[in-house]
PASEBA-1860 file (N, C-alpha, C; in nm, 3 decimals):
! residues 267
1> MDLTARVI> 9.504/13.308/12.635/9.528/13.236/12.765/9.665/13.281/12.831 ~ 9.665/13.310/12.956/9.782/13.360/13.022/9.883/13.246/13.045 ~ 10.002/13.277/13.091/10.104/13.184/13.108/10.066/13.086/13.222 ~ 10.003/13.131/13.330/9.957/13.044/13.439/9.868/12.931/13.389 ~ 9.770/12.971/13.307/9.673/12.879/13.259/9.741/12.775/13.167 ~ 9.838/12.824/13.086/9.910/12.730/12.998/9.987/12.627/13.077 ~ 10.052/12.669/13.184/10.131/12.584/13.265/10.041/12.482/13.337 ~ 9.930/12.526/13.388/9.833/12.433/13.455/9.782/12.330/13.354
9> GLMLLVRA> 9.750/12.377/13.235/9.700/12.283/13.127/9.806/12.185/13.094 ~ 9.935/12.225/13.083/10.039/12.131/13.049/10.059/12.028/13.160 ~ 10.053/12.078/13.285/10.065/11.984/13.400/9.956/11.878/13.399 ~ 9.830/11.921/13.370/9.722/11.833/13.368/9.736/11.725/13.262 ~ 9.786/11.776/13.142/9.811/11.682/13.026/9.916/11.579/13.062 ~ 10.026/11.620/13.118/10.136/11.534/13.158/10.080/11.429/13.259 ~ 10.000/11.477/13.358/9.949/11.385/13.455/9.857/11.281/13.393 ~ 9.771/11.330/13.302/9.681/11.236/13.232/9.754/11.133/13.155
17> LALAQISE> 9.863/11.176/13.083/9.933/11.076/13.005/10.013/10.977/13.097 ~ 10.068/11.028/13.211/10.134/10.940/13.301/10.042/10.833/13.360 ~ 9.911/10.870/13.390/9.813/10.780/13.439/9.774/10.672/13.333 ~ 9.792/10.709/13.207/9.753/10.626/13.098/9.861/10.528/13.051 ~ 9.970/10.522/13.124/10.084/10.437/13.082/10.034/10.290/13.061 ~ 10.102/10.230/12.967/10.059/10.093/12.928/10.101/9.994/13.037 ~ 10.018/9.889/13.048/10.042/9.789/13.146/10.036/9.650/13.085 ~ 10.112/9.552/13.135/10.114/9.418/13.080/9.977/9.346/13.107
25> GPELDAAK> 9.937/9.266/13.018/9.811/9.196/13.036/9.779/9.110/12.908 ~ 9.674/9.033/12.913/9.644/8.947/12.797/9.617/9.023/12.668 ~ 9.559/9.141/12.676/9.532/9.222/12.557/9.661/9.261/12.488 ~ 9.756/9.312/12.569/9.887/9.348/12.515/9.959/9.228/12.459 ~ 9.954/9.120/12.531/10.021/8.992/12.481/9.960/8.952/12.343 ~ 9.825/8.964/12.334/9.766/8.931/12.208/9.813/9.020/12.090 ~ 9.822/9.148/12.121/9.869/9.244/12.018/10.016/9.211/11.980 ~ 10.099/9.188/12.084/10.239/9.163/12.056/10.250/9.033/11.977
33> SLVVMIEG> 10.160/8.933/11.997/10.181/8.812/11.921/10.159/8.823/11.772 ~ 10.093/8.931/11.730/10.070/8.959/11.591/10.187/9.045/11.532 ~ 10.276/9.094/11.616/10.383/9.179/11.564/10.511/9.098/11.561 ~ 10.578/9.101/11.447/10.699/9.021/11.432/10.823/9.115/11.424 ~ 10.938/9.067/11.458/11.063/9.142/11.447/11.130/9.097/11.314 ~ 11.170/9.202/11.242/11.233/9.175/11.106/11.377/9.226/11.110 ~ 11.470/9.149/11.062/11.608/9.188/11.043/11.647/9.143/10.901 ~ 11.738/9.223/10.845/11.784/9.189/10.712/11.915/9.274/10.676
41> NLGENSTR> 11.970/9.240/10.554/12.087/9.308/10.509/12.049/9.389/10.386 ~ 12.108/9.513/10.380/12.097/9.597/10.258/12.232/9.632/10.213 ~ 12.296/9.545/10.141/12.433/9.554/10.099/12.521/9.552/10.226 ~ 12.599/9.656/10.250/12.687/9.660/10.367/12.613/9.702/10.495 ~ 12.492/9.748/10.473/12.417/9.796/10.592/12.313/9.691/10.637 ~ 12.259/9.716/10.755/12.152/9.630/10.801/12.016/9.703/10.813 ~ 11.912/9.633/10.828/11.784/9.695/10.844/11.702/9.618/10.947 ~ 11.614/9.676/11.021/11.533/9.616/11.115/11.403/9.698/11.136
49> GGGIVFAV> 11.300/9.626/11.171/11.170/9.696/11.204/11.073/9.585/11.239 ~ 10.944/9.628/11.241/10.838/9.544/11.276/10.755/9.493/11.160 ~ 10.659/9.409/11.184/10.571/9.365/11.085/10.440/9.319/11.152 ~ 10.328/9.304/11.079/10.200/9.265/11.132/10.153/9.141/11.062 ~ 10.125/9.037/11.136/10.065/8.916/11.078/9.922/8.944/11.042 ~ 9.887/8.916/10.915/9.750/8.935/10.873/9.682/8.812/10.819 ~ 9.760/8.705/10.800/9.694/8.577/10.754/9.791/8.461/10.777 ~ 9.739/8.343/10.795/9.814/8.220/10.807/9.744/8.116/10.721
57> DGGRVYIA> 9.822/8.032/10.658/9.759/7.928/10.576/9.863/7.818/10.540 ~ 9.828/7.700/10.574/9.908/7.583/10.536/10.051/7.590/10.574 ~ 10.083/7.638/10.692/10.222/7.642/10.733/10.292/7.776/10.692 ~ 10.222/7.865/10.629/10.281/7.998/10.598/10.217/8.107/10.677 ~ 10.296/8.202/10.713/10.246/8.320/10.780/10.275/8.440/10.687 ~ 10.165/8.521/10.665/10.182/8.638/10.580/10.186/8.762/10.667 ~ 10.278/8.854/10.630/10.313/8.966/10.716/10.317/9.098/10.639 ~ 10.255/9.197/10.692/10.260/9.325/10.627/10.365/9.407/10.705
65> TAYHVVRP> 10.448/9.483/10.629/10.553/9.570/10.684/10.566/9.691/10.604 ~ 10.656/9.785/10.649/10.680/9.909/10.578/10.771/9.875/10.463 ~ 10.742/9.930/10.346/10.821/9.911/10.222/10.967/9.958/10.251 ~ 10.982/10.067/10.324/11.116/10.125/10.340/11.207/10.037/10.429 ~ 11.137/9.955/10.502/11.218/9.865/10.595/11.285/9.751/10.513 ~ 11.219/9.692/10.414/11.271/9.580/10.342/11.298/9.605/10.193 ~ 11.250/9.717/10.139/11.274/9.747/10.002/11.308/9.892/9.978 ~ 11.403/9.951/10.044/11.428/10.095/10.028/11.495/10.126/9.891
73> GEKRATEL> 11.449/10.223/9.829/11.500/10.261/9.694/11.475/10.148/9.599 ~ 11.583/10.105/9.528/11.579/9.993/9.438/11.620/9.862/9.496 ~ 11.654/9.869/9.621/11.708/9.750/9.683/11.601/9.659/9.749 ~ 11.640/9.531/9.765/11.561/9.442/9.841/11.645/9.388/9.955 ~ 11.594/9.387/10.072/11.674/9.330/10.179/11.700/9.178/10.160 ~ 11.814/9.133/10.190/11.844/8.989/10.175/11.867/8.931/10.316 ~ 11.881/8.801/10.322/11.898/8.730/10.447/11.796/8.781/10.551 ~ 11.671/8.784/10.512/11.565/8.829/10.607/11.536/8.725/10.713
81> KVRFRQRP> 11.535/8.771/10.837/11.509/8.688/10.949/11.388/8.741/11.022 ~ 11.296/8.661/11.054/11.172/8.701/11.121/11.155/8.625/11.257 ~ 11.126/8.702/11.359/11.098/8.640/11.492/10.954/8.660/11.531 ~ 10.901/8.557/11.596/10.767/8.563/11.650/10.771/8.567/11.801 ~ 10.670/8.643/11.851/10.669/8.659/12.000/10.660/8.529/12.068 ~ 10.591/8.424/12.014/10.577/8.301/12.078/10.707/8.223/12.088 ~ 10.800/8.250/11.998/10.930/8.185/11.995/11.035/8.295/11.971 ~ 11.057/8.377/12.067/11.148/8.491/12.048/11.288/8.457/12.025
89> NDSYTGEH> 11.334/8.339/12.060/11.473/8.297/12.042/11.503/8.237/11.908 ~ 11.393/8.203/11.832/11.408/8.143/11.704/11.390/8.240/11.593 ~ 11.463/8.225/11.486/11.449/8.311/11.370/11.405/8.227/11.250 ~ 11.322/8.284/11.167/11.275/8.209/11.048/11.302/8.298/10.927 ~ 11.326/8.229/10.817/11.364/8.296/10.695/11.246/8.364/10.635 ~ 11.258/8.491/10.607/11.152/8.564/10.542/11.165/8.571/10.391 ~ 11.060/8.563/10.314/11.064/8.569/10.173/10.981/8.695/10.120 ~ 11.030/8.759/10.026/10.953/8.871/9.970/10.834/8.820/9.890
97> HEDASFEH> 10.713/8.883/9.916/10.605/8.858/9.827/10.612/8.955/9.716 ~ 10.585/8.912/9.594/10.604/8.999/9.480/10.518/9.124/9.486 ~ 10.404/9.120/9.542/10.318/9.235/9.550/10.368/9.324/9.663 ~ 10.375/9.458/9.626/10.419/9.559/9.721/10.370/9.688/9.668 ~ 10.368/9.795/9.762/10.314/9.926/9.715/10.406/10.031/9.764 ~ 10.487/10.088/9.679/10.578/10.201/9.719/10.490/10.322/9.760 ~ 10.376/10.336/9.684/10.291/10.455/9.719/10.242/10.452/9.852 ~ 10.204/10.337/9.908/10.153/10.320/10.043/10.252/10.282/10.143
105> DLAILKVR> 10.384/10.269/10.106/10.491/10.219/10.191/10.457/10.092/10.249 ~ 10.413/9.999/10.165/10.366/9.870/10.215/10.438/9.758/10.142 ~ 10.496/9.668/10.208/10.552/9.541/10.157/10.496/9.420/10.227 ~ 10.512/9.307/10.171/10.454/9.183/10.226/10.564/9.074/10.229 ~ 10.577/9.006/10.343/10.664/8.898/10.360/10.580/8.767/10.386 ~ 10.643/8.656/10.351/10.580/8.527/10.388/10.693/8.444/10.450 ~ 10.643/8.364/10.548/10.740/8.290/10.634/10.679/8.150/10.650 ~ 10.762/8.041/10.636/10.717/7.906/10.672/10.741/7.880/10.820
113> ALGLQFQL> 10.637/7.854/10.891/10.651/7.830/11.036/10.535/7.746/11.085 ~ 10.558/7.645/11.159/10.445/7.551/11.208/10.425/7.572/11.357 ~ 10.297/7.548/11.394/10.264/7.542/11.535/10.245/7.677/11.602 ~ 10.237/7.786/11.528/10.215/7.918/11.581/10.070/7.949/11.584 ~ 10.019/8.010/11.684/9.881/8.051/11.698/9.862/8.198/11.722 ~ 9.767/8.257/11.655/9.749/8.400/11.656/9.604/8.431/11.693 ~ 9.585/8.537/11.774/9.450/8.588/11.793/9.431/8.699/11.697 ~ 9.321/8.685/11.619/9.302/8.767/11.502/9.193/8.873/11.512
121> DVLADSAS> 9.110/8.867/11.618/8.999/8.964/11.634/9.052/9.082/11.715 ~ 9.134/9.162/11.652/9.201/9.277/11.726/9.186/9.411/11.658 ~ 9.109/9.419/11.550/9.099/9.541/11.479/9.012/9.644/11.548 ~ 9.062/9.772/11.558/8.982/9.877/11.610/8.881/9.928/11.509 ~ 8.769/9.977/11.554/8.668/10.043/11.467/8.718/10.172/11.419 ~ 8.711/10.194/11.288/8.764/10.324/11.242/8.686/10.449/11.293 ~ 8.575/10.431/11.352/8.495/10.531/11.410/8.569/10.586/11.537 ~ 8.665/10.504/11.589/8.736/10.547/11.705/8.862/10.628/11.673
129> FRESVKVF> 8.889/10.645/11.542/9.007/10.723/11.502/8.978/10.869/11.516 ~ 9.012/10.929/11.620/8.982/11.069/11.646/9.103/11.135/11.714 ~ 9.106/11.273/11.694/9.212/11.347/11.753/9.207/11.333/11.911 ~ 9.330/11.330/11.974/9.347/11.318/12.118/9.334/11.178/12.170 ~ 9.299/11.078/12.085/9.299/10.939/12.121/9.443/10.895/12.152 ~ 9.455/10.825/12.262/9.584/10.776/12.307/9.622/10.647/12.233 ~ 9.744/10.642/12.189/9.790/10.517/12.112/9.939/10.481/12.154 ~ 9.968/10.357/12.125/10.097/10.300/12.153/10.155/10.227/12.032
137> AIGYPRGS> 10.287/10.226/12.017/10.346/10.151/11.905/10.422/10.030/11.956 ~ 10.415/9.919/11.882/10.486/9.801/11.913/10.582/9.771/11.802 ~ 10.711/9.762/11.826/10.804/9.738/11.718/10.937/9.699/11.765 ~ 11.046/9.746/11.699/11.183/9.709/11.725/11.268/9.838/11.749 ~ 11.228/9.919/11.842/11.296/10.050/11.855/11.428/10.029/11.929 ~ 11.536/10.092/11.862/11.671/10.090/11.927/11.710/9.948/11.966 ~ 11.676/9.847/11.882/11.717/9.711/11.903/11.639/9.639/12.018 ~ 11.527/9.704/12.070/11.449/9.644/12.172/11.330/9.571/12.111
145> RWGVNQTP> 11.338/9.437/12.115/11.232/9.358/12.050/11.098/9.373/12.127 ~ 10.994/9.393/12.041/10.857/9.416/12.093/10.853/9.531/12.195 ~ 10.937/9.631/12.157/10.943/9.751/12.236/10.818/9.832/12.222 ~ 10.764/9.886/12.335/10.637/9.966/12.338/10.669/10.092/12.411 ~ 10.616/10.207/12.353/10.630/10.331/12.427/10.545/10.325/12.546 ~ 10.598/10.332/12.669/10.523/10.324/12.793/10.426/10.439/12.814 ~ 10.465/10.559/12.764/10.382/10.671/12.768/10.312/10.689/12.639 ~ 10.178/10.703/12.632/10.106/10.705/12.503/10.141/10.828/12.417
153> GMITEVRS> 10.126/10.813/12.290/10.120/10.925/12.200/9.976/10.965/12.184 ~ 9.959/11.080/12.116/9.822/11.133/12.090/9.804/11.151/11.948 ~ 9.693/11.100/11.894/9.653/11.128/11.753/9.626/11.277/11.740 ~ 9.697/11.335/11.650/9.679/11.484/11.625/9.604/11.509/11.497 ~ 9.607/11.411/11.400/9.537/11.442/11.276/9.489/11.302/11.217 ~ 9.370/11.303/11.164/9.312/11.176/11.102/9.286/11.210/10.956 ~ 9.350/11.135/10.863/9.324/11.153/10.724/9.268/11.026/10.662 ~ 9.236/11.026/10.542/9.170/10.907/10.477/9.261/10.788/10.473
161> QKLFVESP> 9.396/10.816/10.463/9.490/10.711/10.449/9.575/10.691/10.574 ~ 9.603/10.797/10.646/9.698/10.793/10.756/9.649/10.854/10.884 ~ 9.709/10.809/10.995/9.697/10.878/11.123/9.828/10.941/11.157 ~ 9.822/11.057/11.223/9.944/11.129/11.266/9.942/11.130/11.414 ~ 10.061/11.102/11.474/10.061/11.089/11.625/10.180/11.166/11.670 ~ 10.147/11.249/11.777/10.253/11.326/11.842/10.311/11.242/11.956 ~ 10.443/11.203/11.939/10.511/11.126/12.051/10.660/11.125/12.017 ~ 10.735/11.158/12.120/10.885/11.145/12.105/10.931/11.003/12.122
169> YITVGHSG> 10.836/10.910/12.159/10.879/10.779/12.198/10.854/10.674/12.084 ~ 10.785/10.714/11.975/10.771/10.628/11.861/10.882/10.673/11.763 ~ 10.980/10.578/11.746/11.103/10.614/11.686/11.146/10.509/11.587 ~ 11.273/10.525/11.537/11.326/10.434/11.437/11.323/10.292/11.492 ~ 11.276/10.198/11.417/11.264/10.058/11.456/11.118/10.025/11.479 ~ 11.038/10.120/11.508/10.895/10.100/11.521/10.829/10.082/11.382 ~ 10.896/10.127/11.277/10.844/10.120/11.138/10.800/9.976/11.104 ~ 10.682/9.967/11.045/10.634/9.841/11.011/10.549/9.767/11.119
177> GALVDDRM> 10.575/9.819/11.246/10.504/9.759/11.359/10.364/9.810/11.373 ~ 10.303/9.775/11.480/10.162/9.804/11.507/10.143/9.932/11.587 ~ 10.039/10.006/11.556/9.987/10.112/11.635/9.862/10.070/11.696 ~ 9.850/10.072/11.834/9.735/10.018/11.900/9.678/10.126/11.993 ~ 9.546/10.109/12.019/9.485/10.203/12.113/9.501/10.154/12.254 ~ 9.434/10.223/12.353/9.456/10.183/12.489/9.381/10.053/12.528 ~ 9.306/9.999/12.439/9.250/9.864/12.453/9.325/9.762/12.375 ~ 9.440/9.798/12.322/9.535/9.706/12.255/9.471/9.660/12.120
185> RLTGMVLD> 9.388/9.741/12.061/9.325/9.710/11.932/9.408/9.775/11.820 ~ 9.434/9.703/11.702/9.507/9.757/11.600/9.445/9.875/11.538 ~ 9.510/9.987/11.533/9.463/10.107/11.461/9.546/10.140/11.337 ~ 9.664/10.089/11.327/9.740/10.122/11.209/9.881/10.050/11.206 ~ 9.955/10.071/11.094/10.086/10.022/11.084/10.181/10.142/11.078 ~ 10.283/10.143/11.164/10.371/10.259/11.179/10.451/10.276/11.049 ~ 10.463/10.399/11.001/10.538/10.433/10.881/10.654/10.524/10.920 ~ 10.631/10.652/10.914/10.734/10.743/10.942/10.752/10.773/11.087
193> TDGAIASA> 10.878/10.783/11.135/10.908/10.811/11.276/11.026/10.907/11.277 ~ 10.999/11.029/11.325/11.105/11.127/11.333/11.135/11.175/11.470 ~ 11.072/11.106/11.568/11.103/11.143/11.706/11.010/11.251/11.759 ~ 10.923/11.304/11.674/10.832/11.407/11.716/10.685/11.372/11.675 ~ 10.664/11.364/11.539/10.540/11.329/11.483/10.558/11.196/11.400 ~ 10.481/11.098/11.432/10.489/10.970/11.363/10.362/10.950/11.281 ~ 10.373/10.882/11.168/10.260/10.857/11.090/10.234/10.705/11.079 ~ 10.111/10.666/11.050/10.076/10.524/11.042/9.971/10.507/10.931
201> LRIDRLVA> 9.985/10.400/10.859/9.881/10.364/10.761/9.759/10.314/10.839 ~ 9.646/10.372/10.821/9.530/10.325/10.895/9.501/10.178/10.877 ~ 9.463/10.109/10.983/9.447/9.962/10.968/9.336/9.932/10.868 ~ 9.225/10.012/10.860/9.118/9.985/10.769/9.166/10.001/10.626 ~ 9.263/10.097/10.599/9.316/10.110/10.469/9.413/9.996/10.434 ~ 9.489/9.956/10.536/9.582/9.839/10.511/9.503/9.723/10.472 ~ 9.393/9.688/10.537/9.311/9.576/10.509/9.255/9.591/10.372 ~ 9.200/9.708/10.334/9.148/9.727/10.203/9.253/9.708/10.092
209> ILREDVKL> 9.373/9.762/10.110/9.473/9.746/10.008/9.512/9.601/9.983 ~ 9.527/9.523/10.095/9.558/9.386/10.088/9.450/9.310/10.017 ~ 9.327/9.339/10.040/9.217/9.263/9.984/9.183/9.307/9.841 ~ 9.179/9.438/9.817/9.129/9.489/9.692/9.248/9.512/9.588 ~ 9.364/9.553/9.629/9.473/9.582/9.541/9.561/9.460/9.526 ~ 9.602/9.398/9.638/9.699/9.286/9.630/9.620/9.150/9.610 ~ 9.490/9.156/9.644/9.406/9.038/9.618/9.448/8.921/9.709 ~ 9.477/8.955/9.842/9.506/8.849/9.938/9.395/8.856/10.043
217> PVQLRASS> 9.349/8.741/10.083/9.251/8.736/10.194/9.318/8.787/10.324 ~ 9.247/8.853/10.402/9.292/8.905/10.534/9.209/8.842/10.647 ~ 9.275/8.782/10.738/9.205/8.718/10.840/9.178/8.798/10.972 ~ 9.238/8.917/10.973/9.214/9.005/11.084/9.069/9.048/11.088 ~ 9.015/9.059/11.206/8.871/9.094/11.216/8.856/9.194/11.337 ~ 8.735/9.259/11.337/8.708/9.357/11.440/8.721/9.291/11.581 ~ 8.765/9.366/11.671/8.785/9.321/11.809/8.643/9.288/11.872 ~ 8.639/9.174/11.938/8.514/9.132/12.007/8.552/9.064/12.139
225> RVSSSLQS> 8.588/9.155/12.243/8.638/9.105/12.363/8.531/9.029/12.442 ~ 8.406/9.047/12.407/8.304/8.977/12.490/8.278/8.833/12.443 ~ 8.317/8.799/12.319/8.296/8.667/12.268/8.423/8.595/12.264 ~ 8.420/8.466/12.229/8.539/8.385/12.226/8.624/8.437/12.105 ~ 8.759/8.436/12.128/8.845/8.493/12.033/8.861/8.411/11.911 ~ 8.877/8.483/11.797/8.905/8.412/11.671/9.053/8.388/11.668 ~ 9.090/8.261/11.650/9.238/8.231/11.651/9.264/8.146/11.527 ~ 9.386/8.151/11.480/9.435/8.063/11.368/9.570/8.016/11.400
233> KTESPSPG> 9.595/7.887/11.356/9.721/7.824/11.392/9.783/7.774/11.263 ~ 9.919/7.787/11.249/9.993/7.744/11.139/10.010/7.590/11.141 ~ 9.966/7.529/11.035/9.979/7.385/11.021/10.032/7.350/10.886 ~ 10.074/7.220/10.870/10.123/7.175/10.747/10.011/7.182/10.639 ~ 10.051/7.211/10.512/9.950/7.215/10.407/9.887/7.078/10.383 ~ 9.763/7.077/10.333/9.698/6.952/10.307/9.771/6.874/10.199 ~ 9.768/6.746/10.202/9.838/6.663/10.100/9.789/6.700/9.961 ~ 9.879/6.711/9.870/9.845/6.742/9.727/9.817/6.887/9.699
241> GDSSLAPS> 9.838/6.972/9.796/9.811/7.116/9.773/9.914/7.208/9.827 ~ 9.939/7.320/9.764/10.032/7.416/9.817/9.958/7.529/9.882 ~ 10.020/7.602/9.965/9.956/7.714/10.031/9.931/7.830/9.939 ~ 9.805/7.863/9.920/9.773/7.964/9.823/9.681/8.076/9.886 ~ 9.643/8.059/10.007/9.556/8.159/10.071/9.423/8.174/9.993 ~ 9.377/8.069/9.931/9.246/8.070/9.878/9.144/8.068/9.983 ~ 9.033/8.154/9.971/8.931/8.152/10.080/8.877/8.016/10.092 ~ 8.847/7.971/10.217/8.785/7.846/10.245/8.643/7.857/10.289
249> PRAKYGGS> 8.556/7.791/10.226/8.410/7.796/10.262/8.380/7.738/10.400 ~ 8.478/7.665/10.455/8.458/7.596/10.584/8.485/7.691/10.698 ~ 8.563/7.800/10.676/8.598/7.889/10.776/8.481/7.968/10.833 ~ 8.467/7.971/10.960/8.351/8.040/11.021/8.412/8.142/11.127 ~ 8.364/8.262/11.115/8.410/8.367/11.207/8.314/8.384/11.323 ~ 8.375/8.441/11.428/8.297/8.469/11.546/8.317/8.362/11.656 ~ 8.391/8.255/11.619/8.424/8.152/11.715/8.570/8.132/11.722 ~ 8.615/8.012/11.759/8.756/7.983/11.771/8.799/7.882/11.663
257> CRGGKGCN> 8.897/7.919/11.583/8.945/7.826/11.478/9.080/7.781/11.513 ~ 9.115/7.655/11.505/9.239/7.600/11.539/9.317/7.561/11.410 ~ 9.260/7.598/11.297/9.343/7.581/11.171/9.359/7.433/11.130 ~ 9.253/7.350/11.149/9.266/7.211/11.112/9.276/7.198/10.958 ~ 9.301/7.075/10.912/9.322/7.054/10.776/9.205/7.104/10.693 ~ 9.235/7.171/10.583/9.133/7.221/10.496/9.069/7.357/10.544 ~ 9.110/7.401/10.657/9.051/7.534/10.703/9.166/7.634/10.716 ~ 9.153/7.747/10.645/9.252/7.847/10.654/9.197/7.975/10.711
265> CSA> 9.077/7.972/10.763/9.015/8.087/10.831/9.012/8.215/10.745 ~ 8.990/8.198/10.616/9.005/8.317/10.530/8.871/8.343/10.455 ~ 8.758/8.285/10.504/8.629/8.311/10.438/8.587/8.460/10.452
END
């Protein structure tokens, strides 16, 4: 290919990416509502990143994040503070869940918070994970809460565990946050960010690890924009019981759940 053809190809690519810039709307709002901002202390240093809500039960919110954000090396972050998009000015105390996976760069936090509501039918179909697909990251880049790369990155490689994305805009602080496609469906959890190529744990693998290895129910479900949204709301635990995320036979998917007593939407 001669130089002129290369230049023309590059110009067309830049134009296509510019036209695909992200725009505000209900789908983006729904995706952001599942992403939390995490801050904590690591000795004399601080840490921050994103996390993804995957379940709520009895006043607790369960969050997946990158292991290296809250448990780098042999350390555990202390004084963990978590912020939710619905209440961005309030911070909640985050607790480490004992289960974590260094191998998958996955850690779990739990937070007590009441009255929060999440749209849970946001998972992308793994069949859509292909090279050249445009994706965006939602996280805490450079101290910008719920920061999103306005110009999309491009998936360059699809593996069994990870997606690799070419983008100079997915950077430090996006770790633990969400990778979404141009329909704002969750495709992965951001892991490595070096300013050129980012990696993300595939969302289908994240769900499988949480369910099969960690043994926690996951309430996230496949996106269904044409039907009523599956929602769950944090409420006080039922009298006489603690929050345990035990599957509830009363929970029904495909409709709207408001998280009433006895229902944790985890069937």
